[in-house]
VOGU-3710 file (C-alpha; in Angstrom, 3 decimals, decimal comma):
1> mcfaintvsa> 8,219/18,775/-64,664  4,741/16,424/-63,191  7,184/14,338/-61,211  8,681/17,078/-59,292  5,514/18,978/-58,650  4,359/15,535/-57,003  7,033/15,062/-55,145  6,744/18,645/-53,866  3,588/17,927/-52,925  4,551/14,802/-51,477
11> nandinnqqr> 6,982/16,683/-49,189  3,786/18,615/-48,432  1,842/16,464/-46,962  4,917/14,984/-45,100  5,683/17,620/-43,073  1,885/19,040/-42,457  1,365/15,290/-40,973  4,357/15,820/-38,921  3,479/18,935/-37,510  -0,057/17,354/-36,546
21> idhlfdifde> 1,454/14,734/-35,029  3,790/16,918/-32,562  0,774/18,555/-31,438  -1,496/15,947/-31,080  1,311/14,396/-28,835  1,394/18,140/-27,127  -2,106/17,504/-26,647  -1,349/14,654/-24,187  1,682/15,994/-22,299  0,526/19,370/-21,729
31> geegdlekla> -2,888/17,679/-20,287  -5,541/20,805/-20,670  -7,744/18,862/-22,655  -10,376/16,867/-20,654  -12,681/15,349/-22,768  -12,067/11,331/-22,881  -13,548/11,472/-26,139  -11,621/13,997/-27,705  -8,569/12,455/-26,717  -9,377/8,454/-27,657
41> gyiieletli> -10,284/10,608/-31,349  -6,823/11,873/-30,702  -5,323/8,261/-30,768  -7,084/6,957/-33,632  -5,810/10,249/-35,642  -2,498/9,542/-34,281  -2,657/5,475/-35,071  -3,260/6,505/-38,688  -1,068/9,218/-38,823  2,379/7,752/-37,793
51> pqedlkqqek> 3,850/5,759/-40,732  4,515/1,776/-39,389  8,435/1,725/-39,843  8,612/5,292/-37,614  9,396/3,210/-34,048  10,133/6,522/-33,022  6,831/7,944/-32,563  5,420/4,332/-32,487  7,320/3,660/-29,497  6,101/7,235/-28,169
61> liplhcwyhp> 2,314/6,269/-28,862  2,236/2,834/-27,020  2,119/4,347/-23,374  -1,083/6,511/-24,542  -2,703/2,874/-25,184  -1,820/2,520/-21,610  -3,126/5,566/-19,733  -6,350/6,009/-21,666  -7,447/1,675/-21,385  -10,892/1,806/-19,937
71> setseefqqa> -11,164/2,225/-16,054  -14,627/2,807/-14,556  -15,496/-0,321/-12,699  -13,337/-3,150/-10,789  -13,358/-5,195/-13,863  -11,773/-2,933/-15,988  -9,234/-1,673/-13,829  -7,976/-5,689/-13,924  -8,162/-5,897/-17,291  -6,312/-2,022/-16,993
81> ikhaedlmlr> -3,405/-3,822/-14,914  -3,126/-7,038/-17,339  -3,122/-4,363/-20,279  -0,532/-2,638/-19,054  1,677/-5,863/-18,151  1,196/-7,246/-21,964  2,315/-3,655/-22,709  5,307/-4,424/-20,509  6,479/-7,986/-21,863  6,031/-7,096/-25,318
91> hqksypstlh> 8,487/-4,478/-24,473  10,854/-5,607/-21,831  13,681/-5,614/-24,090  13,644/-1,788/-23,943  14,323/-1,459/-19,914  15,569/0,953/-18,927  13,864/3,912/-21,000  10,868/6,443/-21,227  9,206/3,721/-22,670  9,206/0,860/-19,134
101> telllcrasy> 9,408/3,928/-17,098  5,870/5,402/-18,157  4,223/1,861/-18,709  5,627/1,082/-14,956  3,908/4,626/-13,531  0,392/3,476/-15,598  0,627/-0,384/-13,871  1,500/1,232/-10,616  -2,305/3,959/-10,670  -4,380/1,032/-11,689
111> yqysgnpkqa> -2,681/-0,849/-9,368  -3,166/1,945/-6,462  -6,828/2,729/-7,965  -8,241/-0,851/-7,758  -7,040/-1,492/-3,906  -3,180/-2,965/-4,404  -1,201/0,035/-2,563  1,395/-2,487/-1,733  2,211/-3,373/-5,475  1,719/0,244/-6,257
121> kldydaaiqe> 4,506/1,664/-4,282  6,714/-1,082/-5,943  5,825/0,006/-9,145  6,031/3,957/-8,420  9,794/3,138/-6,488  11,217/1,523/-9,493  9,356/3,675/-12,067  10,927/6,768/-9,981  14,603/4,744/-9,334  14,349/4,288/-13,576
131> ayqienlrli> 13,817/7,756/-14,052  16,361/8,895/-12,377  18,715/6,539/-14,201  18,157/8,242/-17,662  17,350/11,468/-16,205  14,584/12,175/-17,596  12,890/15,177/-15,767  9,190/15,217/-16,672  9,038/11,456/-15,891  11,237/11,516/-11,837
141> adgrslrgam> 8,414/14,598/-11,597  5,379/12,361/-12,686  6,823/8,938/-10,495  6,706/11,722/-7,403  3,764/13,267/-8,014  1,918/10,063/-8,548  4,023/8,309/-5,244  3,531/11,293/-3,344  -0,297/11,099/-3,910  -1,193/7,809/-2,986
151> lsyegdytga> 1,140/8,591/0,387  -1,186/11,474/1,664  -4,204/9,601/1,140  -2,214/7,228/3,118  -1,298/9,685/5,737  2,351/9,650/5,521  2,485/13,184/5,071  6,015/13,278/5,285  6,956/11,144/2,381  3,987/12,579/0,618
161> ledlipaqsm> 5,159/16,380/1,327  9,239/14,465/0,529  7,620/14,222/-2,666  4,974/16,307/-3,839  7,028/19,540/-3,076  10,256/18,370/-5,639  7,603/17,118/-8,124  6,090/20,484/-7,957  9,535/22,476/-8,507  10,073/19,971/-11,459
171> yeqlklnywa> 6,989/20,994/-13,477  7,752/24,829/-13,146  11,141/24,064/-14,131  9,315/22,270/-17,128  7,263/25,076/-17,729  3,420/22,303/-17,117  1,364/24,922/-15,960  -1,306/21,745/-16,298  0,549/19,492/-14,081  2,173/22,115/-11,869
181> rvnlseians> -1,967/23,198/-10,696  -2,544/19,410/-10,364  0,523/18,664/-8,167  -0,362/21,903/-5,869  -3,054/20,313/-5,623  -2,268/17,293/-4,010  -0,293/19,696/-1,707  -2,932/21,279/-0,479  -4,969/17,771/0,167  -1,351/17,256/2,027
191> yrrfgdpqma> -2,095/20,070/4,152  -5,938/19,478/4,890  -5,329/15,878/6,501  -2,075/16,640/8,043  -4,722/19,123/9,854  -4,430/22,509/8,698  -7,647/22,925/5,922  -7,539/26,403/5,920  -3,767/26,535/4,215  -4,991/24,189/2,034
201> lsyqekleka> -8,593/26,298/0,881  -6,639/29,120/0,271  -4,747/26,740/-2,084  -7,713/25,576/-3,590  -10,018/28,561/-4,530  -6,602/29,423/-6,433  -7,309/26,398/-8,232  -10,745/26,258/-8,853  -10,345/30,244/-10,375  -7,548/29,162/-12,607
211> yldnnqlmda> -9,560/25,860/-14,009  -12,820/27,968/-14,569  -10,454/30,681/-16,263  -9,189/27,863/-18,677  -12,728/26,033/-18,891  -11,094/23,173/-17,416  -14,879/21,860/-15,685  -13,624/18,074/-15,403  -10,370/19,469/-13,155  -12,386/22,840/-11,389
221> idintqiays> -15,083/19,723/-10,222  -11,948/18,151/-8,468  -10,567/20,788/-7,113  -14,676/21,904/-6,290  -14,909/18,492/-3,936  -11,430/18,947/-2,510  -12,337/22,692/-1,068  -15,390/20,643/0,170  -13,395/18,447/2,441  -11,785/21,275/3,617
231> yeelgknela> -15,129/22,984/3,988  -16,194/19,812/6,592  -12,967/19,924/8,312  -13,321/23,473/9,222  -17,262/22,923/10,701  -18,887/24,998/7,866  -20,634/21,356/6,613  -23,307/23,529/5,291  -21,121/25,033/2,707  -19,465/21,605/2,415
241> lerfeksyhy> -22,882/19,863/1,215  -23,424/22,750/-0,739  -20,089/22,057/-2,783  -20,442/18,049/-2,478  -24,074/18,244/-4,198  -22,601/20,488/-7,160  -19,749/17,843/-7,454  -22,981/15,180/-7,617  -24,953/16,768/-10,462  -21,470/17,366/-12,348
251> wnkqdkpilt> -20,529/13,718/-12,320  -24,523/12,337/-12,602  -24,638/14,486/-15,751  -21,386/12,955/-17,310  -23,177/9,093/-16,914  -19,740/8,307/-14,121  -21,441/6,102/-11,999  -18,471/5,354/-9,665  -17,512/9,127/-9,440  -21,516/9,910/-8,737
261> agagidiagv> -21,920/7,407/-6,230  -18,500/8,283/-4,450  -19,534/12,198/-4,546  -22,997/10,451/-2,746  -21,215/8,710/-0,269  -19,217/12,318/0,854  -22,645/14,062/1,202  -23,454/11,332/3,334  -20,886/12,083/5,573  -22,071/15,587/5,952
271> qlklgqvdaa> -26,152/14,492/6,519  -25,227/12,751/9,164  -22,988/15,573/10,649  -25,929/17,930/10,086  -28,121/15,266/11,289  -30,165/14,293/8,576  -30,208/10,324/9,595  -32,367/9,387/7,698  -31,582/11,637/3,675  -28,173/9,992/4,617
281> ietldnaeki> -29,328/6,544/4,752  -31,109/6,921/1,379  -27,831/8,466/0,098  -25,994/5,384/0,792  -28,719/3,110/-0,266  -28,399/4,289/-4,040  -24,259/4,625/-3,735  -23,975/0,713/-2,394  -25,988/-0,227/-5,754  -23,053/0,848/-7,480
291> itkeidglfs> -19,713/0,813/-4,933  -18,670/-2,914/-4,692  -15,776/-4,159/-1,978  -13,282/-3,784/-4,665  -13,222/0,222/-4,774  -11,679/0,098/-1,188  -11,620/4,026/-1,177  -15,161/4,787/-1,787  -16,080/1,049/0,090  -14,481/1,891/3,343
301> fmklfraqaa> -16,190/5,499/3,917  -19,049/3,845/2,624  -19,563/1,457/5,681  -18,239/4,168/8,022  -21,144/5,939/7,109  -23,593/3,062/7,480  -22,165/2,259/11,056  -22,422/6,053/11,831  -26,361/5,852/10,444  -26,856/2,042/11,863
311> llkhqpeqal> -26,150/4,017/15,493  -27,920/6,764/15,305  -30,622/4,700/14,457  -30,362/2,402/18,096  -29,021/-0,421/15,784  -26,289/-1,115/17,232  -25,486/-5,278/16,516  -25,853/-3,535/12,803  -23,762/-0,953/13,635  -21,201/-3,362/14,665
321> sfaqeaetaf> -21,156/-4,685/11,490  -20,921/-2,566/9,021  -17,943/-1,081/11,185  -16,245/-4,341/10,580  -16,350/-4,213/6,822  -15,195/-0,331/7,174  -12,064/-1,776/8,986  -11,183/-3,963/6,207  -11,720/-2,267/3,330  -9,569/0,552/5,538
331> dvsnnergls> -6,801/-1,944/6,480  -6,698/-3,246/2,452  -6,246/0,312/1,366  -3,707/1,428/4,122  -6,333/4,479/5,232  -4,961/5,165/9,105  -6,948/8,265/9,183  -9,978/6,112/7,935  -8,869/3,125/11,058  -8,742/5,958/13,588
341> qvytlrnkiy> -12,592/6,883/12,580  -13,937/3,226/12,598  -11,812/2,670/16,444  -13,831/5,556/18,262  -16,978/4,684/16,006  -16,482/0,626/18,132  -15,491/1,980/21,128  -18,830/4,353/21,175  -20,783/0,878/19,607  -19,106/-1,381/21,886
351> lvledyqsah> -20,397/0,699/25,087  -23,721/1,261/23,666  -24,140/-3,032/23,789  -22,795/-2,711/27,039  -19,672/-5,191/26,335  -16,848/-2,833/28,635  -13,884/-5,311/27,509  -14,619/-4,810/23,984  -14,922/-1,164/24,545  -11,565/-1,224/26,163
361> ealsdylqlh> -10,143/-2,922/23,425  -11,089/-0,281/20,455  -10,079/2,514/22,848  -6,663/1,504/23,010  -6,265/0,154/19,401  -7,258/3,910/18,851  -4,548/5,218/20,955  -2,292/3,203/19,802  -2,808/4,381/16,380  -3,292/7,850/17,462
371> lkldqkslsn> 0,333/7,744/18,670  1,653/6,743/15,648  -0,254/9,504/13,662  1,101/11,420/16,926  4,692/10,596/15,446  4,648/10,713/11,940  2,769/14,393/12,963  6,009/15,006/14,707  7,895/13,916/11,845  5,756/16,483/9,549
381> rnsemrarfn> 6,489/19,207/11,740  10,367/18,406/12,566  11,883/20,748/9,173  9,981/23,094/10,531  10,777/22,780/14,202  14,008/23,072/13,516  14,493/26,176/11,550  12,738/27,796/14,128  15,368/26,558/16,365  18,173/27,225/14,968
391> tgkiesenqt> 16,707/31,010/14,189  15,411/30,999/18,107  19,178/30,506/18,772  20,271/33,045/16,757  18,486/35,453/18,145  19,086/34,400/21,709  23,340/34,416/20,928  22,821/37,606/19,808  21,140/38,577/23,402  23,466/37,138/25,183
401> lqalqrvkeq> 25,930/39,368/23,395  24,754/42,217/23,881  23,296/41,472/27,448  27,576/40,493/27,875  28,226/43,623/26,179  25,972/45,629/28,607  27,636/44,267/31,756  30,958/45,416/30,665  30,010/48,770/30,427  28,095/48,548/33,721
411> elkvleknke> 31,440/47,239/35,052  33,698/49,689/33,512  31,493/52,241/35,418  31,275/50,945/38,462  35,293/50,199/38,651  35,508/53,791/38,318  33,551/54,547/40,957  34,778/51,724/43,328  37,546/49,661/43,293  36,093/47,268/45,677
421> lqqviiflva> 32,934/45,907/43,725  35,293/44,614/41,120  35,120/41,439/42,996  31,053/41,089/42,722  31,336/41,645/39,238  33,701/38,699/38,004  31,341/36,543/40,511  28,781/37,288/38,435  30,426/37,272/35,223  31,113/33,488/36,697
431> iiliimtfya> 27,503/32,625/37,368  26,168/33,392/33,353  29,124/31,755/32,027  28,141/28,560/34,033  24,550/28,877/33,145  25,868/29,605/29,527  27,727/26,202/30,234  25,406/24,497/31,645  22,838/25,589/28,964  25,219/24,276/26,046
441> akqvkrkqlf> 25,955/20,952/27,691  22,189/20,442/27,557  21,289/21,033/24,426  24,502/18,823/23,358  22,539/15,874/25,636  19,421/17,080/23,617  20,447/16,786/19,895  22,534/13,350/20,869  19,150/12,227/22,187  17,172/13,462/19,389
451> kslaltdelt> 19,798/11,952/17,421  19,135/8,515/18,521  15,371/8,490/19,002  15,450/9,387/14,928  17,615/6,324/14,498  15,905/3,863/16,178  12,644/1,687/15,760  10,779/2,742/19,321  8,890/-0,917/19,174  12,093/-3,105/18,493
461> qlanrrqtyn> 14,515/-1,066/19,496  16,241/-2,325/15,657  17,388/0,642/13,934  14,473/2,503/11,642  14,176/2,785/7,896  16,271/5,484/7,343  19,322/3,934/9,419  18,834/1,446/7,561  19,424/2,395/4,163  21,856/5,330/5,030
471> lakdyieqar> 23,839/2,057/6,641  23,163/0,374/3,528  24,870/3,125/1,144  27,472/3,048/3,433  27,999/-0,588/2,929  27,525/-0,709/-0,977  30,474/2,448/-1,276  32,970/0,036/1,084  32,008/-3,418/-1,299  32,616/-1,018/-4,234
481> kdsthfslis> 35,851/0,533/-3,052  37,599/-2,410/-1,150  35,968/-5,271/-4,005  34,589/-6,915/-1,301  31,495/-8,294/-0,725  27,980/-7,374/0,847  24,537/-8,956/0,641  20,924/-8,200/2,231  18,348/-10,070/3,256  14,925/-8,974/3,289
491> fdadhfkkvn> 12,212/-10,783/5,472  9,302/-10,273/6,998  5,916/-12,421/8,665  3,780/-14,060/6,891  0,495/-13,685/7,234  0,434/-11,239/9,547  -2,179/-9,431/8,755  -4,214/-12,411/10,085  -2,424/-12,168/13,322  -3,568/-8,486/13,929
501> dslghdigdk> -7,117/-9,370/12,804  -7,640/-12,233/14,553  -5,571/-11,718/18,022  -5,041/-8,143/17,994  -2,385/-5,249/17,626  -0,947/-6,224/20,884  0,005/-9,613/19,816  0,945/-8,522/16,769  3,306/-5,972/18,295  5,270/-8,966/20,639
511> vlvlmaevsr> 5,481/-10,838/17,734  7,876/-8,008/15,697  9,633/-7,606/19,182  10,277/-11,458/19,495  10,851/-11,741/15,664  13,421/-8,599/16,530  15,213/-10,375/19,690  16,016/-13,879/17,739  16,942/-12,245/14,397  19,295/-9,792/16,429
521> klmrksdtvg> 20,927/-12,881/18,596  21,532/-14,962/15,313  23,576/-12,089/13,552  27,276/-11,077/13,801  28,310/-7,995/15,657  29,044/-6,416/12,284  25,779/-7,563/10,936  22,660/-4,647/11,311  19,041/-5,648/11,123  16,471/-3,040/10,329
531> rvggeeflvl> 12,970/-2,512/10,764  11,967/-1,136/7,289  7,837/-1,731/7,176  5,066/-2,298/9,434  6,339/-6,119/9,500  9,050/-5,705/7,155  12,823/-6,070/8,052  15,974/-5,660/6,176  19,856/-7,242/7,142  23,004/-6,479/6,272
541> lpganeqqak> 25,819/-8,453/5,624  28,677/-6,461/4,881  31,168/-9,072/3,514  29,130/-12,363/2,891  28,614/-13,436/0,003  25,146/-14,535/-1,578  25,690/-18,029/-0,769  27,396/-17,432/2,909  24,171/-14,988/3,254  21,198/-17,947/1,778
551> eiaerlvnki> 22,841/-20,218/4,661  22,319/-17,322/7,492  18,981/-16,659/5,978  17,645/-20,188/6,300  19,296/-20,357/10,070  16,952/-17,192/10,452  13,382/-18,854/9,021  14,227/-22,085/11,079  14,724/-20,317/13,978  11,627/-18,236/13,458
561> adadwhaisp> 9,800/-21,308/13,216  10,955/-23,004/16,085  10,861/-19,820/18,803  8,336/-20,305/21,780  5,234/-18,526/19,790  2,907/-19,936/21,937  4,453/-18,070/25,497  2,852/-15,254/22,930  -0,397/-17,089/22,565  -1,095/-20,429/22,499
571> elnqtisagv> -3,148/-20,393/19,352  0,043/-18,502/17,638  2,856/-20,782/15,118  4,815/-17,654/13,333  7,442/-18,197/10,079  9,146/-15,782/8,141  9,958/-15,577/4,357  12,852/-14,099/3,258  15,082/-13,053/-0,222  18,888/-12,898/-0,113
581> sqfnnenkle> 20,479/-10,659/-2,943  24,133/-10,042/-3,340  25,243/-6,342/-4,143  27,060/-7,119/-7,980  28,191/-3,530/-8,604  24,760/-0,927/-8,737  24,750/2,592/-8,729  22,120/2,871/-6,501  21,139/1,384/-3,454  17,476/1,229/-5,392
591> alllrvdnal> 18,177/-1,191/-7,519  19,899/-3,848/-5,157  16,507/-3,316/-2,643  14,405/-4,058/-5,754  16,212/-7,246/-6,245  15,707/-8,500/-2,891  12,952/-7,539/-2,582  12,161/-10,056/-6,035  13,843/-12,887/-3,969  11,512/-11,554/-1,263
601> yqaksagrnc> 8,297/-12,236/-3,463  9,811/-15,554/-4,860  9,630/-16,500/-1,631  6,392/-15,490/-0,846  4,906/-17,103/-4,066  6,550/-20,397/-3,232  4,571/-20,790/0,015  6,319/-18,950/2,154  8,584/-20,232/5,392  11,700/-20,491/2,874
611> vktv> 14,398/-18,765/0,986  14,751/-17,046/-2,310  17,994/-15,800/-3,672  17,611/-12,738/-6,606
//
């Protein structure tokens, strides 16, 4: 009888423990709890409650150790990346899985905030691909939300919204209200950065109220900062300053030095706009004690504001030095919006120094980047414009039909009055038909032109990223259907950033054009060379196996190395690195791209100017 009582008691404890475990995991999934100390305590409690032999729940605990690793300083970020990699190595047999996908997303976020957006992008891409593979809607939403936020910061608003909008739908479908609000905040940021701060503000004010109503003070402060940015872009600098100061005092009270310094940098930017130059310099002095170049996002704007302040203080040489530091940091974080401001400032500095040649070059850099940003803006507007065009077209067709109907009615009336006017009416109708035919032909030509522009890279005249990937998908389907070979070559320019930095972006563009010309001439008519990134190219080789593709890649590497680079610049000797991979019946193009990218990185690691296969 005592045994029975003890057994019942043990079962009751097990049930209570499991209910507590489920509750704690729900807290992390829902995201509502913002107190990091409490969350750290919950992780310790889970470690105590979950039995060692319960492998399934132990596996759920692993990503929490990754996500909640200390990450306040640049050194801690590097340790967090190393910790994520150790966890991935320890559990690599689980690929593909929920665990592996979460660890990829975790590592990607640390790469992003430690100033390595390129590696972060690779991890985000791989994680999203794996999430689709295992059909995990939550991880698809997380991956696309995180990647969309990064793309928005970099200025790729089309890519950002293509990620953030589907993520919003998924979060709402899963009833994850907190994460839906976080994602909606990023959509608002994208509108602000895109140049519509008023639209962003309407989202942000609603989000702030929701966070305050739920007593989520940390999230409310994040939105408070975003509202300040919107006010600043609307020219309401006094309101922006109040908001930034509120964030500054909050983070200072929470003893978060990096976040406090970041808010200080924002304050300095507004102080400069308000003419409070000395106050801005003092604010930046305090921030500079905390912010190092490893924290490139904050460091870049800190140096930009330093340069602006120095110029206002009539110290152009010092301003130029600060501007160069800002430009380097913006390059690292791939922040084109920031670079645009640096180029404009450099132009002003050189004009003060009466160095008109350098001022012209700075203005040229700004115009090139501005054109690029305008093209992105055009791409962002494209869907909206298409919708408006279609609506307008339908309305135009309705009006034309109504007009023709009125013409016919008038024709009957005229015929009744005077038979001799029939020929005049027929002639007028003919003119209308000719005009409509001409208009339709013009629309067809315009549509063909838009299609050609949408599929071609403007600089190199190669297939652009979208066209290259669409062709690759077609070749994969053909290879699978006919049991034939299909291989890829991924190559990019070695040390291309040094070319841009030392010789200028104009020389960099000429390098890309010559690389495109050499690679295009080397390939067969059936092959496709596409530009899929800044200095990144992809070659599609239908019918070629891995060995054949490797031989082609080696010839390409040699041809590029032997090209007449001195014709572009006497100081120039350009090489490329290439990766090769063959289609092995993968279900998705992304898996093949991931392998060929790995081959390219092996070539880079092997010293560049070579070919590797995976």
